[in-house]
N, C-alpha and C positions, 0 to 999 in steps of 0.2 A: 818722741813724737817722729816720725820718718820726714825726712829735708824734701820729700816728694807729696806730702801732703799740705793743701792750704789750711784744710779744714778736718777736725775728726771729731764725730761726735757717737760716744758710747756711754748703751741703757741711757739717753736721757728721757726725765719723766716731772711733770708740772702739775702738780695739785692746786686746787683753788676751795678755799672753803666758801661755801654758799651757806649766808644764815640766811633764816628767811623770815625774824624780826628783829631790827636792832638790839635790844633789851639782853638776846642770844651771844651776843659779845661781848658783855659785861657778865653774863653768867661763866663764859664759858673761863675769861682770865680768871675768875672765881675760884671755879672749880679744878683749875690746874691741869686740866688734862684727863681729869679721873670719870666726866662725864664729855660727848658729844653732845653739842646743840649747833652743831652742821651738819651737811650734806656735802659726800665729797664730789667735786667734777675735775675729773683726770682730761683735761688739754693734751695733755703727751701721753703717753703710754711706751717705758723701754725702745725708746727708738734708739737706733744705729745708724750710724752711714758718712762716707768720706768725701771728700770732694778734694782731687788731684791738683796737683798746680796748673795756670793754664787752662784747666775746664771750666767749662758754659755749665752748670745744673741747673732746671726747671723743676719748680714745687707745686705741683698741682693739687686739685682736690675740692669740695664743695664747703660751701663757709660755714665753720665751725669745725674744720677738719683738723685747724693746728696749725694751720702754714704759719700764721706771723707770727704766732706761740714762740715756734722754732728761731724764726728768723730772728725773734726781740733778746732771745736768748744767749744768739752765738754774736750778737753785738755789742751783750752783756747789761742789759737794760731791764731783763728779768732774770730772775734768781732762779734757777732749776731747783726741782724738791730733790731731785736722785740724779744721779748720773755724771758724766763730767763732759766739758768742749775744749776743744785745744784748736788757738788760733795759731797760725804763721804767719803773718804779718801786717801791715798794716790796713787797719778796713776801714771802707765810707759805705755809711748805708743810707738809704730812702726810704723810711719805712710810712708810719699812716702821713697822711698830708698834713702837713706844718708841725710835724715833730722835729724839737730842737730848737725852735723857733719865739721866740720874746715876742706879744703880738705888739708890746709897742714900744720895741726899737724900731728904727727904721731899715730898711731893704739892706744899706752897706752894714748898717754896723751885725745885723746877724751874720753877714756874710763873716764879715768881721770874727766874731764869737766863733760860729761853726769850722772855720777852716783852723781857728787856735784850738777848739776843741780836738780836730783829726790830726795837729801834730805839726802843724805848717809855724813855725816863729814869725814875729812881728815885719822884719825884712821880705821874710818870703812872699806873705800876706799881698805888701806893700809892691810887689814884684809884679804878681800875678792879679790882685786887686780888677788894671783895666782886662785883662782875659777875662776874670770870669762874669763881668757887665756885661762885657761885648758878649757873650754867651746868652745868659740870662734875655737879655734884650728887651727890658722891661723900660725904659725911656727914664721920666724923670720920675715914676714912680719909685725909684730906688732911693731915693731922700723920701718917701711916706713912709707912715708905720705899717708895717703888714700884717695890725688887724686892717686895714683897708683893701688886701687886696684880695684879687680872684682866684676862686682853687687850681688854674690854669698861670699865673703868675705865683701860686706857692710853689710847685712844681719847677717853672723856670730858673727862680732863684735856687732852689735846692740841689737842681742837676747839675747847676755850673759848677756849684760848691764842689761839690763830689768828682763833677769833671777832672778840675786841676787843682787834685791833692796828694797827686803820686799815689792813689793805693795802691795795694795787690790784691785787693780782694773788696768787690763790688758787691753790694746785696740789697736788692731793688723789689719792693713789695708794691706790686699792682701798682704803682707809683703814677704812671705815663699813659692812665686810663683819663682821666681829666685834661692831658695837653692837646694843642690845638693840632690839626695837621702838622704844618710846615714845623712846629718844632719838634715832633715827637720823628719825623724823620730826620731832622739834626740828633737827634739822641740818640736811635736806631743806628747812625753812622758813628757816632762815638763808641757804640756798644761793641760795635764791632772791630771796631778799629782795637779796641781794648782787651779782645778776645786774645790778640795774638800776644797778648804777656802779660794778664792778668787772668784774673780767676774771678770769675760772674756766679751769685745764686740768684737766683729771678725767679718770683712768684708771680704768677697771674692766671684768671682766667680763661684768658683769651689765648686757645689753642694752637692758635695760628703765630703767637709771637714765639711761642717756646718753641715749635717747630723750628722756625727761622732762625732763631738764636741757638738754643740747645744740643749740647750731646749728647746729657741722659736726663733723666728727668724721674725725680721723686712723686708718690704720689699716696699721700695720707690720707687717711681713711678714721674719724674717730680718734683723731688721736694716736693712729698705729700707722705704721711702714705698709702698705697693703702691697707695692708693686716696685722695684728701681729696675731700669734698665736703659735702653737708648729711646732716646725722646718719641722715637718712630712710634716704635711698638706698647709705651708705658699710653700715650698719648691717645691711641687708637684703641687699648683697651677699655683708659677711663671712657672716652664716648660710647664705646658700646654699653660699658656698664649704667650710665646714662640712660644710652636708649633703653635699656633692659627693664630701667626702674620707670621711665616712663610708660612704657608696656606695660607694667603691671599695676599702675595708679588707674592707669584707663579700660584696664579689667580684658585686653589685648592679649589673648593667645599667639602664640609663633607657630609659623608654619612652617613644617620642615620637610615638605613633599618636591620629589624633584622634578627638577623644570624638566618638560617634554623637550624632548631634539624637534625645531621644526625647520624645515629649507629654508636659508636666509635669501630674501626676497631680493627683489631686484634693486638698483642703484638706483634714485629719483633723478630725475632730469632736469627737473623743474628751476629758473632761475633761484639765485641766491636772495631770498623772500621767506625771513619768515610769517609763516599765514594768520600768525596770534597779534601781528604789529597792527593791522587794522582796529581791531577792537581795544590791544593793551592802550592803544594810544587816544583811546576815546576814555576811559578809565582812570582810577586812582593809583593803576599800577605804571603809567608810564614813566619810562627811564629818564625824568627830567637830571640834565649835567648841566650844570655851573660853570664856567669855563672863567678863568683871571687872565691876568694879562702875561706876558714876557718878565719875566726875573734875569734882566739884564745882568744885576747885581748875584746872584746865584751861586752858591758856594762851586767851586771847580775846582781839575788839576788837568796836568797834563804839560809839555813842552811849551806851551805858550802860541804854539806856531801858527795857530788859527784862532779866530775870536766867532763864537757865534752872537749876531746881532737882534736874532729877530726867530723866534717861534710863535705860530698860531694854528688852530685847529678850522682847519676850513671844511665848508660844504662839497661837493663832486666837483663845481663849478670852479671855483676858489672864492668864495665870496666869506671874509672871517666869520666865525661864530663868538656870538656870546654866551649861548645857550645851545646844547647837543642834547641830542634825543639817540638812546641807547638802539641798537638794529640795525641804525641808518649807515649809510655812505657818507663817511665823512673822507679828508686829509691832513695830516700833518706836513705840514709847510717850513722847512728850515732856513733861513740864508745864512749865511757862513762868510764871510772875509778870510782871505788868506795872508798870513802877517810874512813868510817865508815863501818860498817856491815849494812846491810840491807834486810826485809824481802820479800818484796814482792813492787820489781820493778817495776816502769809505766812511759815510755818515748813517749812523745810526740812532737808533731811539729806544729806552726800555721805557716802559709804561706801569708804574707802582703803586700799591696799596699805603695805607696810613702804615704800617710797619716795615717799610721797605721791602718786601715782596717783590720779586718780578715777574709780573703776570702774563706782559706778550712785549714784543718787540721784533724788530728786522734790524739789517742797515742795506746799502746800495751796492755790494761789493759784487755777490751774483750779476748782477740787473749789468754792472760796467766792467765784469770779468774780461771780458774779450775785445772791451776796445777802454781802457781806465781813463778819466776824467784827470786830466793834466792842469795844474793852474798856477802861475806867477803869485809871488809878493802884489797885495793892493786890490788883489783879483776878489771878484762874488760870487760866490754859485749858490745856488738852491737846491735842494733835495727836497721831494715828496713824494709822499706815501699814503697811496690810496685803498682805503679796508673800509670793513664792516664794522664800525664800534659793538665792542661786544654789551649786552645788559649788563650793569655795574651792580653791584648791592651799596647799598647808601653811604658814605664815608665820605673820604678824603683821599682822594689822586696824587699824585706829579707823573710826570714826567721828566725823567734823564735823555739828555742827548748828548752822543759823543763824535766828536771828528778826529777821524785818523788818515794815516799813511802806510800802504803794504795792501797785504794779503788778509785772507781771512784768516789765518794759519800764523804770519808773523807779523805785525804793526806797529806804529808808533802812535798812541794819544798824545794827539796836538792839543784836544781841549775836550774836555767831561765836563759838563754844566750837570750838576746836580739841582734836582729838583724848579728845573728852567722853565716846566709852565704848570702850574697847580689847577686843580679841575674838584669839584664837589657832585656825588650824585644822590640827590634828595629823596629820589623815591624807586621803585624798581620793585619787578614779579619774578626776582630771584630769591629764594629761601636757601637755599645751600651751595656750597664751594666759593670760589672767588672772584669769577666771572661767570657771564650765562651766555651760549654760544648763540645765535640766530640762527635756527633751525629752517632747514630745507623742505621736512616735509613732518607732521605729525597727525597721528592717526589711531585711531581705537574702536577696533570692532569686534567680533565676537566672530570665533571661528566656529565652522561645522564642524 
């Protein structure tokens, strides 16, 4: 096997024997293969693919397309009917929920057992156990039987183990779908760091996650490899196929008529108010956003020359909000303490979704480019960002805060706080895309 390859799959097939009645299994054993009492179901058929070292590959496809079967055979928990699999390196896998856990054992006992199965020695397990338990963050439940755990606690514990076993190859099968927003962010940060040194095989129905994480993608359909290529090209083709299938199921024909060339209408000069908001805000589509308290102990990096001490989302008058409504004007207020003297202060933020994708953000550099703010050690300063809050799809979100010194092109990060402020969108009028932008004007008219 080439040393550049982490995984090499050649002509892989997996066939299951489906028996209609229990007695047919006995008949099959008595006839010794001279007659078939079963139907064949090919979960995979003649599939070949490779993963290079350091590559991140996503596997997409509908339910029953063979994704989980492929991963289980790569991990060695399923035996292929035909074909070969070569794996070069230590593999750590997070497959179906609770796989590899003994429900009667405590969380701590399961950590030790799983770490040993993944190749750690007893002394290595003892050394890494505190870090594993801190990553899982399930408090006193670690000494309770895992049969009492919720699905989210299962994932926390299982992911914490595979994150600390020095694996060369990580295999993850749709496991992050059940985690809460805060833990999912932590996992995504780990996966991004792991991508720099290891190989990642990632199965998900979440196309945004595949686009965000993966270099390449494999599209499986009915046990065969339908398409392989860059994540963007394969995901776009997959989404187009789903759209075509939905159209066919609804009996809607495609319309291929060329679009007429119309003169460009003048830009509206109305104030930035979405005309739908009065209606939406009195309906079930109002974008209610629940805000949580600032996380002073949020994971952070930087030189330590500054410290973010408060982050709030307020209304345009400065009153702190506990709930916000998408489409309305808000301001993000960030209070920072300088721990050293700084000549050119920059404060910025990013709003991220549950996968860690950066949705939007800004910083103070251009505002103070001609008059940079200089502060002394021990001084406090505040950055304010006034903007119309986008209309957000339901889900978990967070805000990263960065404090730097320098200019846009070259600066030093003194404090970057991950997930400093968490919030959750409960309802929304957004059905597509990552965010909805408040519209200046919407019209629908018949043209004469």
